[in-house]
Backbone bond lengths (Angstrom), bond angles and torsions (degrees), N, CA, C in turn:
res aa  C-N    CA-C-N  psi(-1)  N-CA   C-N-CA  omega(-1)  CA-C   N-CA-C  phi
1 M - - - 1.443 - - 1.548 110.54 -
2 A 1.349 114.87 152.23 1.448 118.34 177.50 1.472 111.61 -68.95
3 F 1.345 116.56 -26.05 1.483 119.88 -179.26 1.529 111.46 -63.24
4 A 1.333 115.16 -35.38 1.466 117.76 -176.93 1.534 113.02 -62.36
5 D 1.334 116.84 -28.98 1.433 121.61 178.70 1.539 113.73 -99.55
6 N 1.339 114.67 9.52 1.452 121.61 -177.53 1.513 111.96 57.65
7 D 1.304 116.74 35.90 1.453 123.19 178.45 1.530 109.92 -102.50
8 F 1.303 115.77 100.93 1.466 120.12 -176.01 1.537 111.38 -110.34
9 T 1.329 116.59 20.66 1.458 119.63 -179.48 1.512 110.84 -61.21
10 Y 1.299 117.53 -38.38 1.465 118.73 -176.74 1.514 114.00 -66.44
11 I 1.350 117.50 -17.99 1.456 119.79 179.08 1.507 110.29 -64.94
12 N 1.365 117.97 -42.54 1.448 120.72 177.94 1.527 111.81 -62.96
13 I 1.354 115.28 -37.57 1.466 119.07 179.15 1.530 109.36 -65.27
14 F 1.318 113.96 -44.82 1.489 118.03 -177.45 1.545 109.80 -64.50
15 L 1.319 117.18 -42.81 1.499 119.35 -178.68 1.528 110.87 -66.84
16 S 1.302 118.60 -21.17 1.458 120.86 179.67 1.501 113.29 -86.11
17 T 1.363 117.27 -17.86 1.434 119.09 -173.57 1.514 116.37 -123.93
18 Y 1.316 117.66 -9.99 1.499 119.29 -171.42 1.502 112.42 -63.06
19 R 1.310 118.32 -25.33 1.483 121.50 -176.37 1.511 112.50 -64.71
20 A 1.324 116.80 -16.14 1.464 121.29 178.08 1.501 112.59 -70.92
21 F 1.326 117.77 -21.44 1.466 119.76 -175.84 1.537 112.95 -137.14
22 A 1.300 120.55 0.32 1.454 121.94 178.44 1.511 111.73 -158.07
23 S 1.326 115.83 158.69 1.458 120.42 177.41 1.508 109.54 -94.70
24 T 1.345 115.79 169.76 1.460 121.91 178.39 1.550 108.26 -60.77
25 S 1.310 117.72 -48.57 1.470 120.35 -176.81 1.509 112.11 -62.58
26 T 1.351 118.08 -34.10 1.474 121.29 178.49 1.498 111.70 -67.47
27 V 1.332 116.34 -44.29 1.458 119.24 -178.82 1.524 109.50 -68.32
28 L 1.300 119.05 -39.00 1.445 122.35 176.71 1.527 112.51 -60.57
29 E 1.327 114.09 -41.85 1.457 119.60 179.16 1.519 111.41 -63.67
30 L 1.334 117.14 -42.97 1.443 119.68 177.53 1.484 113.00 -66.78
31 L 1.334 118.09 -36.42 1.417 121.66 -177.91 1.526 114.11 -77.18
32 L 1.325 115.02 -53.85 1.479 120.35 -175.20 1.515 115.59 -77.38
33 D 1.317 115.87 -37.26 1.471 119.29 -178.87 1.548 110.26 -70.42
34 R 1.332 114.77 -37.50 1.439 118.17 -177.57 1.521 111.84 -72.58
35 Y 1.342 116.05 -37.94 1.441 120.43 -178.42 1.547 111.74 -113.43
36 G 1.321 115.20 30.71 1.439 121.17 -175.33 1.508 113.78 -67.09
37 N 1.315 117.93 -29.11 1.489 120.29 -179.71 1.500 109.97 -104.45
38 L 1.323 114.31 103.99 1.475 120.04 -177.10 1.494 111.95 -107.22
39 E 1.298 116.80 29.30 1.454 118.52 178.29 1.549 108.82 -67.11
40 I 1.320 116.73 128.91 1.432 122.29 -175.51 1.548 109.06 -90.31
41 S 1.272 115.76 120.58 1.463 119.46 -179.74 1.521 110.62 -75.38
42 G 1.351 117.27 163.26 1.427 120.74 -176.39 1.498 112.00 -63.07
43 S 1.314 116.91 -39.70 1.490 119.16 -177.17 1.519 109.76 -67.20
44 E 1.362 117.19 -37.93 1.448 121.24 179.92 1.518 110.48 -66.10
45 E 1.368 113.66 -41.77 1.457 118.92 -177.47 1.498 111.92 -66.27
46 R 1.371 117.35 -32.86 1.476 120.39 -177.18 1.499 113.85 -83.86
47 G 1.353 116.62 -38.76 1.446 117.47 -172.23 1.500 119.96 -130.23
48 S 1.343 116.49 -4.54 1.498 117.31 -170.88 1.545 111.84 -126.60
49 Q 1.305 119.18 20.49 1.453 120.43 -175.84 1.544 111.23 -62.91
50 N 1.309 117.17 -33.62 1.462 119.89 -176.78 1.525 113.31 -90.76
51 S 1.318 117.80 -1.44 1.475 120.17 178.38 1.512 109.98 -77.27
52 P 1.332 116.99 144.66 1.449 119.93 -178.05 1.502 115.01 -56.61
53 G 1.377 117.70 -27.91 1.441 118.99 -176.63 1.498 115.37 -93.10
54 S 1.309 118.25 3.31 1.465 120.31 -175.75 1.525 109.83 -71.78
55 S 1.349 114.97 159.62 1.440 120.73 179.44 1.539 111.46 -69.07
56 T 1.319 115.89 -28.89 1.470 119.93 176.84 1.499 112.18 -62.46
57 V 1.335 114.46 -45.04 1.476 118.80 178.77 1.515 110.75 -67.47
58 L 1.312 116.57 -40.74 1.472 120.19 176.47 1.523 110.95 -60.27
59 R 1.295 117.36 -44.53 1.430 119.86 -179.32 1.507 111.66 -60.76
60 T 1.337 116.87 -43.79 1.462 122.47 176.83 1.523 111.68 -62.60
61 A 1.299 115.11 -42.57 1.428 120.20 -178.93 1.545 113.27 -63.86
62 I 1.327 114.67 -47.70 1.458 119.93 179.92 1.497 111.57 -65.52
63 A 1.343 116.39 -38.52 1.486 120.25 176.98 1.499 110.52 -61.02
64 S 1.325 116.80 -41.34 1.460 122.06 -179.82 1.560 110.39 -65.91
65 I 1.323 116.82 -43.05 1.444 121.30 179.21 1.508 111.05 -62.41
66 L 1.330 116.77 -49.52 1.474 122.03 -176.75 1.558 109.06 -66.66
67 Q 1.306 116.45 -37.76 1.475 118.15 179.18 1.516 110.16 -64.42
68 A 1.332 118.18 -46.38 1.437 121.69 178.81 1.529 112.33 -63.61
69 W 1.318 115.13 -38.95 1.479 120.71 -179.39 1.516 109.50 -66.32
70 L 1.307 120.09 -45.34 1.444 123.41 -178.21 1.516 110.71 -67.60
71 D 1.327 117.02 -34.95 1.477 121.85 -177.38 1.538 111.03 -76.62
72 Q 1.330 116.99 -47.57 1.449 121.54 -170.81 1.536 113.90 -88.02
73 C 1.315 115.65 -30.27 1.482 118.65 -173.23 1.534 109.22 -132.40
74 A 1.346 114.26 52.38 1.488 118.02 -179.30 1.527 111.90 -59.19
75 E 1.318 118.48 -30.68 1.468 120.19 -178.18 1.521 112.23 -64.97
76 D 1.325 118.81 -18.79 1.456 120.65 176.94 1.494 112.61 -62.06
77 F 1.333 115.12 -25.39 1.474 120.10 -176.83 1.515 114.08 -103.09
78 Q 1.337 114.90 8.25 1.465 118.95 179.42 1.535 108.30 -89.23
79 E 1.334 115.93 93.88 1.454 120.97 -178.24 1.546 108.97 -130.03
80 P 1.327 114.74 71.67 1.467 116.67 -177.89 1.505 111.82 -65.87
81 P 1.361 116.39 148.27 1.434 126.35 3.49 1.545 113.31 -96.41
82 D 1.333 116.90 -6.03 1.490 118.96 -171.47 1.514 113.61 -90.51
83 H 1.318 118.95 -30.02 1.462 122.78 -178.43 1.551 111.55 51.18
84 V 1.301 113.89 55.54 1.490 119.67 -171.88 1.499 111.35 -61.77
85 C 1.305 119.01 -46.19 1.483 121.96 -177.05 1.524 110.73 -65.52
86 L 1.311 116.86 -42.54 1.475 120.18 179.46 1.512 111.21 -63.91
87 L 1.308 118.44 -42.51 1.412 122.36 178.97 1.555 111.49 -65.08
88 K 1.324 115.37 -33.80 1.469 118.66 178.90 1.538 109.15 -67.96
89 V 1.368 116.07 -41.50 1.465 119.69 177.74 1.514 110.60 -64.20
90 L 1.313 116.42 -43.19 1.461 120.91 -178.09 1.511 110.68 -63.80
91 S 1.307 116.66 -42.54 1.502 120.31 178.54 1.532 111.46 -63.16
92 Y 1.312 114.92 -39.94 1.496 120.18 179.14 1.489 110.07 -65.36
93 L 1.312 118.50 -42.63 1.477 122.55 -177.89 1.509 110.55 -69.52
94 K 1.317 117.73 -38.90 1.487 119.69 179.51 1.528 110.78 -64.79
95 K 1.311 116.16 -33.05 1.470 121.10 -177.57 1.521 110.11 -79.55
96 N 1.301 118.75 -43.67 1.464 121.84 -171.09 1.528 114.46 -103.38
97 M 1.346 117.56 -25.38 1.473 120.56 -177.82 1.519 110.82 -138.64
98 P 1.329 118.08 58.26 1.479 119.19 -177.99 1.520 110.38 -62.38
99 G 1.352 114.74 137.87 1.438 120.42 176.87 1.513 114.03 79.98
100 S 1.308 118.50 1.87 1.459 120.25 -178.56 1.543 111.12 -78.21
101 D 1.342 114.84 164.54 1.458 119.92 177.82 1.533 112.74 -61.41
102 P 1.329 119.78 -41.58 1.468 118.67 176.83 1.530 113.44 -60.04
103 E 1.323 114.86 -36.99 1.506 118.93 179.52 1.558 110.18 -64.64
104 K 1.343 114.74 -44.75 1.485 118.77 178.13 1.518 111.82 -63.59
105 R 1.365 116.30 -38.53 1.446 119.47 177.82 1.523 111.23 -65.56
106 A 1.318 118.20 -42.50 1.488 121.85 179.27 1.503 110.26 -63.18
107 Q 1.332 117.52 -42.01 1.468 120.87 -179.02 1.499 110.81 -66.58
108 N 1.346 117.00 -42.41 1.480 119.84 178.15 1.535 110.43 -63.85
109 L 1.309 115.06 -40.12 1.470 118.14 179.95 1.512 113.39 -64.99
110 L 1.336 116.23 -38.22 1.472 120.08 176.96 1.545 109.89 -64.66
111 E 1.304 116.69 -44.27 1.484 120.77 179.55 1.522 109.71 -64.40
112 Q 1.314 117.49 -36.40 1.439 120.65 178.74 1.535 112.16 -65.42
113 F 1.312 115.86 -46.27 1.478 120.38 178.04 1.516 111.83 -61.61
114 Q 1.309 115.99 -43.45 1.462 119.92 -179.60 1.545 111.93 -64.98
115 K 1.338 114.94 -37.66 1.492 119.50 176.85 1.508 110.91 -65.50
116 E 1.317 117.27 -42.03 1.467 121.74 179.14 1.541 110.46 -63.28
117 E 1.310 116.64 -39.11 1.480 118.31 178.61 1.542 111.41 -65.84
118 L 1.320 117.72 -40.24 1.449 121.50 176.93 1.540 111.79 -63.15
119 E 1.333 115.76 -42.71 1.451 119.54 178.27 1.486 112.58 -64.45
120 N 1.333 116.12 -40.35 1.484 120.22 177.68 1.488 112.00 -63.22
121 D 1.355 116.17 -41.28 1.465 121.09 178.14 1.528 111.04 -63.80
122 D 1.321 117.14 -42.92 1.452 121.26 -179.66 1.529 110.08 -64.29
123 A 1.325 114.59 -42.37 1.474 118.00 179.31 1.509 112.30 -63.39
124 F 1.327 116.19 -38.36 1.451 119.83 -179.74 1.526 112.10 -65.78
125 H 1.337 116.12 -43.77 1.474 121.48 -178.68 1.502 112.56 -73.08
126 S 1.330 117.41 -22.14 1.476 120.09 -178.56 1.542 112.69 -86.88
127 L 1.321 116.15 -4.69 1.512 119.17 -179.93 1.515 108.69 -67.40
128 S 1.290 114.39 129.09 1.463 120.97 179.48 1.544 109.70 -109.65
129 P 1.351 116.44 151.15 1.476 117.12 177.06 1.504 111.65 -60.09
130 C 1.289 117.30 134.75 1.470 122.06 -175.88 1.520 109.23 -92.53
131 N 1.308 115.84 145.87 1.457 123.29 175.02 1.507 110.45 -82.58
132 L 1.310 119.64 117.15 1.462 120.71 -171.44 1.544 110.21 -65.97
133 D 1.344 118.13 -35.34 1.459 119.84 179.76 1.521 110.92 -65.68
134 E 1.349 116.99 -39.15 1.438 118.98 177.29 1.498 113.02 -67.67
135 E 1.355 115.63 -37.10 1.448 120.13 177.80 1.535 112.49 -63.15
136 E 1.344 115.44 -42.63 1.486 118.47 179.10 1.517 109.97 -66.18
137 E 1.346 116.56 -37.59 1.458 119.34 179.45 1.523 112.02 -62.95
138 L 1.344 114.40 -40.31 1.481 119.23 177.46 1.531 112.07 -63.82
139 E 1.336 115.78 -39.01 1.473 120.38 -178.18 1.514 109.48 -66.02
140 I 1.361 116.76 -41.11 1.414 120.80 -176.39 1.547 110.34 -66.27
141 S 1.362 113.52 -46.67 1.443 117.04 -179.86 1.508 111.30 -63.57
142 G 1.355 116.76 -36.66 1.444 120.11 178.14 1.489 113.66 -62.61
143 A 1.362 116.69 -40.16 1.460 121.16 179.61 1.522 110.15 -67.34
144 Q 1.337 118.21 -35.50 1.453 120.71 178.31 1.511 111.91 -66.75
145 E 1.346 114.96 -37.43 1.454 120.21 178.73 1.534 111.13 -70.38
146 F 1.294 118.72 -26.40 1.479 122.67 -178.88 1.551 109.73 -56.55
147 S 1.293 118.70 -35.94 1.453 119.84 -177.14 1.502 113.15 -67.36
148 L 1.350 116.21 -15.20 1.475 120.67 -178.91 1.503 113.00 -85.55
149 F 1.364 117.43 -15.38 1.457 119.19 -178.48 1.505 111.54 -78.76
150 Q 1.318 117.06 145.15 1.477 122.28 176.15 1.522 108.70 -77.33
151 E 1.313 115.34 142.15 1.495 120.67 -178.76 1.491 111.84 -60.95
152 E 1.326 116.82 -39.37 1.471 120.05 -177.58 1.565 108.92 -66.06
153 L 1.355 116.54 -39.22 1.426 119.69 -178.83 1.537 112.28 -65.61
154 V 1.323 115.67 -42.49 1.490 119.50 178.03 1.512 110.03 -64.20
155 A 1.288 118.10 -44.61 1.501 121.03 -179.63 1.527 109.07 -63.41
156 E 1.310 119.07 -41.95 1.480 120.38 178.60 1.523 112.82 -63.20
157 Q 1.327 115.84 -39.91 1.511 119.91 -179.16 1.561 109.12 -68.72
158 L 1.318 115.27 -40.18 1.477 117.89 179.13 1.529 109.45 -65.21
159 T 1.325 116.07 -41.20 1.462 120.73 179.52 1.537 111.33 -63.72
160 Y 1.358 116.01 -40.51 1.440 119.42 177.55 1.513 112.33 -61.89
161 M 1.342 116.73 -42.59 1.476 119.70 -177.43 1.540 108.84 -69.46
162 D 1.358 117.06 -41.31 1.462 119.32 179.22 1.496 111.30 -63.59
163 A 1.313 117.45 -43.59 1.475 122.19 -179.23 1.479 110.93 -59.57
164 T 1.349 117.23 -43.32 1.490 122.08 -179.97 1.507 109.98 -60.33
165 L 1.347 116.96 -43.18 1.472 122.19 -176.95 1.570 109.88 -69.03
166 F 1.318 117.01 -43.14 1.472 118.71 -176.10 1.521 111.41 -72.35
167 K 1.328 117.43 -28.37 1.460 119.43 175.70 1.517 111.82 -66.46
168 N 1.327 115.35 -26.99 1.468 120.36 -177.44 1.553 112.66 -93.08
169 V 1.337 116.32 3.79 1.479 118.20 -179.33 1.520 109.55 -68.32
170 V 1.299 115.31 130.89 1.488 121.24 175.85 1.512 107.98 -88.61
171 P 1.333 118.47 120.90 1.476 121.12 -175.21 1.525 115.18 -50.07
172 H 1.335 118.12 -45.77 1.449 117.68 -174.60 1.512 113.64 -70.89
173 H 1.373 117.37 -11.74 1.467 119.47 173.45 1.543 113.06 -66.27
174 C 1.356 114.61 -19.24 1.461 118.70 -178.97 1.531 111.58 -83.25
175 L 1.317 119.25 -10.06 1.443 121.85 -177.95 1.514 110.30 -67.97
176 G 1.316 113.00 143.61 1.503 116.97 -179.59 1.507 112.76 -61.80
177 C 1.319 117.35 -31.91 1.495 119.20 -176.50 1.495 109.56 -69.40
178 I 1.332 120.98 -19.94 1.468 123.41 175.60 1.509 109.48 -90.93
179 W 1.334 117.15 -52.96 1.443 120.33 -171.50 1.534 112.62 -67.20
180 S 1.328 115.49 -31.16 1.491 117.87 -179.75 1.523 113.11 -67.06
181 R 1.333 117.93 -16.22 1.470 120.45 -178.31 1.517 112.00 -101.82
182 R 1.334 117.75 12.26 1.466 121.32 -170.94 1.515 113.35 -69.49
183 D 1.382 116.93 -29.33 1.451 120.60 -171.38 1.517 113.84 -78.32
184 K 1.322 117.59 -13.66 1.464 119.52 -179.01 1.508 107.87 -73.72
185 Q 1.334 115.79 143.68 1.458 121.63 -175.23 1.505 111.45 -58.93
186 E 1.314 117.39 -42.61 1.473 119.95 -177.25 1.532 111.91 -72.87
187 N 1.310 118.05 -7.39 1.486 120.46 -178.42 1.532 111.63 -112.19
188 K 1.284 117.16 22.18 1.487 120.39 -177.77 1.498 112.32 -66.48
189 H 1.370 117.26 -17.99 1.455 119.67 178.48 1.560 112.32 -86.40
190 L 1.333 117.23 -6.20 1.452 118.80 -175.67 1.543 111.52 -75.64
191 A 1.317 115.43 150.69 1.449 123.25 173.22 1.531 113.43 52.06
192 Q 1.338 115.71 45.33 1.453 120.56 -179.60 1.516 111.92 -60.62
193 S 1.334 117.81 -38.66 1.454 120.35 -177.04 1.537 112.25 -65.48
194 I 1.313 117.82 -32.61 1.459 123.18 176.56 1.534 109.64 -75.31
195 R 1.322 116.03 -42.30 1.443 120.80 178.55 1.561 110.36 -58.94
196 A 1.310 115.66 -36.89 1.463 121.41 -178.47 1.520 110.21 -63.15
197 T 1.351 117.97 -43.40 1.450 121.07 178.85 1.539 111.68 -66.72
198 I 1.313 116.55 -35.93 1.473 120.41 177.95 1.519 110.42 -68.62
199 S 1.330 116.42 -41.55 1.442 120.17 179.22 1.525 111.22 -61.77
200 Q 1.341 115.23 -39.55 1.478 118.57 178.69 1.514 109.85 -65.98
201 F 1.328 117.40 -43.26 1.479 121.66 177.84 1.535 110.41 -58.11
202 N 1.310 118.92 -46.36 1.439 123.06 -179.25 1.542 110.78 -67.30
203 A 1.313 116.10 -35.96 1.470 120.58 178.51 1.529 111.12 -62.68
204 V 1.321 115.97 -44.12 1.468 121.00 177.49 1.516 110.03 -62.42
205 T 1.315 115.80 -46.25 1.479 119.99 -178.10 1.533 110.19 -61.12
206 N 1.311 116.48 -45.58 1.503 121.28 179.61 1.542 110.40 -64.65
207 C 1.305 117.05 -35.06 1.450 121.82 179.57 1.508 110.48 -64.14
208 V 1.339 116.88 -44.13 1.457 121.43 179.60 1.551 109.94 -61.77
209 V 1.316 114.89 -49.51 1.489 119.36 -179.10 1.522 112.33 -61.72
210 S 1.331 116.45 -41.60 1.452 119.60 -175.86 1.537 111.87 -69.08
211 T 1.320 116.52 -37.28 1.501 119.12 176.89 1.506 112.58 -67.98
212 V 1.337 116.24 -33.87 1.471 119.32 -179.26 1.529 110.42 -76.12
213 L 1.340 115.72 -41.69 1.502 120.16 -178.93 1.499 111.99 -100.77
214 D 1.332 117.84 31.16 1.450 120.29 -169.48 1.515 113.87 -60.17
215 S 1.274 117.06 -48.83 1.483 119.77 -174.29 1.526 111.02 -143.68
216 R 1.317 116.34 149.35 1.440 121.98 177.63 1.526 110.54 -68.80
217 E 1.331 114.22 -23.06 1.503 118.25 -176.10 1.533 110.42 -76.45
218 L 1.311 118.08 -15.52 1.479 118.92 -178.88 1.525 110.05 -64.97
219 K 1.300 115.72 137.29 1.465 121.65 178.27 1.528 109.63 -81.54
220 T 1.279 113.78 161.10 1.472 120.65 -177.92 1.548 111.33 -56.08
221 R 1.320 114.63 -43.54 1.457 119.74 -177.46 1.551 110.43 -66.53
222 Q 1.325 117.60 -33.11 1.439 121.67 179.05 1.538 110.58 -69.03
223 R 1.314 116.62 -40.28 1.458 118.88 176.96 1.533 110.03 -67.33
224 A 1.323 116.04 -37.48 1.479 117.62 177.90 1.528 111.28 -62.27
225 K 1.342 116.44 -37.77 1.461 119.53 178.33 1.550 111.03 -62.43
226 T 1.308 113.92 -38.22 1.463 119.69 177.50 1.497 112.66 -65.04
227 L 1.341 115.17 -42.54 1.447 118.88 175.17 1.515 112.82 -60.70
228 E 1.327 115.72 -44.47 1.470 120.66 178.14 1.515 110.59 -58.01
229 K 1.324 116.08 -43.28 1.489 120.77 -179.87 1.497 111.04 -61.21
230 W 1.301 118.70 -45.15 1.470 120.57 -179.73 1.539 110.08 -67.86
231 I 1.265 118.98 -34.61 1.469 120.81 175.97 1.508 111.04 -62.44
232 R 1.325 115.46 -42.54 1.498 120.20 177.83 1.530 111.00 -66.67
233 I 1.292 116.54 -35.53 1.461 120.75 176.64 1.522 110.93 -66.19
234 A 1.351 115.07 -40.92 1.463 120.42 176.99 1.531 109.80 -62.52
235 R 1.326 115.86 -40.58 1.470 118.65 179.14 1.546 111.27 -63.59
236 Q 1.349 117.52 -36.96 1.423 120.48 177.63 1.528 111.71 -68.89
237 C 1.365 115.84 -35.97 1.451 119.03 175.16 1.548 111.78 -63.20
238 R 1.326 115.47 -34.92 1.447 118.89 178.31 1.542 109.10 -67.91
239 I 1.309 118.65 -39.12 1.452 121.24 178.71 1.542 109.52 -64.86
240 L 1.344 118.31 -33.41 1.461 123.11 -179.81 1.523 111.70 -84.95
241 N 1.321 117.70 2.49 1.474 123.25 -177.06 1.538 112.10 59.70
242 N 1.333 115.37 32.10 1.440 120.29 177.22 1.541 107.49 -97.55
243 F 1.330 115.30 83.98 1.465 119.90 -174.81 1.540 113.89 -76.80
244 S 1.312 116.50 -19.47 1.448 121.58 178.61 1.537 109.92 -65.97
245 S 1.336 115.98 -58.29 1.488 117.95 179.05 1.520 111.42 -67.50
246 L 1.322 116.83 -31.89 1.482 119.58 176.14 1.521 110.41 -57.69
247 K 1.344 114.36 -49.95 1.476 118.92 -179.23 1.537 111.83 -65.91
248 A 1.328 115.67 -34.69 1.480 119.85 -180.00 1.532 110.21 -64.97
249 I 1.346 117.84 -42.22 1.432 121.37 178.72 1.514 110.65 -67.17
250 V 1.328 117.89 -43.57 1.454 122.12 179.85 1.515 110.33 -61.71
251 S 1.331 115.54 -41.69 1.482 119.70 179.44 1.513 112.61 -62.62
252 A 1.367 114.20 -38.20 1.459 118.06 177.75 1.531 111.91 -67.04
253 L 1.315 115.87 -41.84 1.473 121.09 179.60 1.512 111.91 -65.22
254 Q 1.307 115.96 -27.37 1.476 120.92 -179.83 1.522 112.52 -94.53
255 S 1.338 116.97 -1.10 1.466 119.89 178.66 1.520 109.59 -64.40
256 T 1.291 116.59 156.91 1.474 122.61 -174.66 1.521 110.55 -59.34
257 S 1.338 117.61 -45.30 1.458 120.86 -175.30 1.517 112.92 -64.43
258 V 1.319 118.22 -30.70 1.496 121.80 179.79 1.509 110.70 -91.03
259 Y 1.321 115.51 -39.09 1.486 120.31 -175.70 1.548 110.94 -63.74
260 R 1.338 117.32 -28.65 1.472 120.85 -176.99 1.498 113.49 -79.30
261 L 1.329 118.27 -3.42 1.472 121.89 179.61 1.524 108.69 -77.73
262 K 1.306 117.80 71.01 1.455 122.40 -175.02 1.526 112.92 -60.05
263 K 1.327 116.72 -45.35 1.437 120.09 -178.68 1.547 111.43 -65.65
264 T 1.308 115.90 -36.25 1.452 121.22 178.84 1.513 110.08 -67.01
265 W 1.355 117.21 -48.51 1.448 121.18 178.53 1.509 112.80 -60.80
266 A 1.339 116.76 -29.96 1.452 120.38 -179.37 1.521 111.01 -68.42
267 C 1.342 115.74 -20.88 1.514 119.12 -178.84 1.519 109.94 -92.56
268 V 1.329 117.87 -4.62 1.452 120.12 178.97 1.513 109.97 -87.08
269 P 1.359 119.37 125.80 1.454 121.40 -178.74 1.573 110.94 -58.22
270 K 1.285 114.59 141.91 1.498 117.75 -176.41 1.498 109.94 -68.37
């Protein structure tokens, strides 16, 4: 066994790929139900602690698996409001490994999920109807202020946000077996790290379009200045190797609503 040599490399590989052929609950059932009774017999405790089949080795192995699972793939256990799988793990750890690091991690994770649910509920109930006139006024003033920002500063801020999101991407979220199930209502919590990068991309694209098409009162030359500014920002993103924001800006400039501004594009230097 790999456990005998303290080689747990395959655990990371398994946690990254198991979703292609099994669910979290299925793997937990196979793992915990099969090895649910870890009572160490007297003979094992006296003479077989170092053997691969001993309960001591199994306890260490399962603790390592659960610790890695809770640390690397915490979203697997986010099943609001009941969190069935996480509660099953917590119950198992309290019975067989009280006071262990995996138990503390599971308990902290449960409290974290519950806190997030309360915060989301409070945020939902605190939403107030917005005044459309005030919202439009804020958008217009925001677009006017956009012209005051330096292109280098905007590109650097976009790069910082993109870098933060991409550093947090969970590799197995990119697998087709995960991403292909994202549209189902019960799977809305899947691949959150990938969804975050997509949301950022769409936000940048929408920002470009909204600043260009901000108001009917804008003159053609003013819109052309805005286009020039975004092109310069895209150039700075290219220099910073930020291809995500670069592509988002280019996509917005090539969108139908912006591309059809023939008079505006005619005022943009070649």
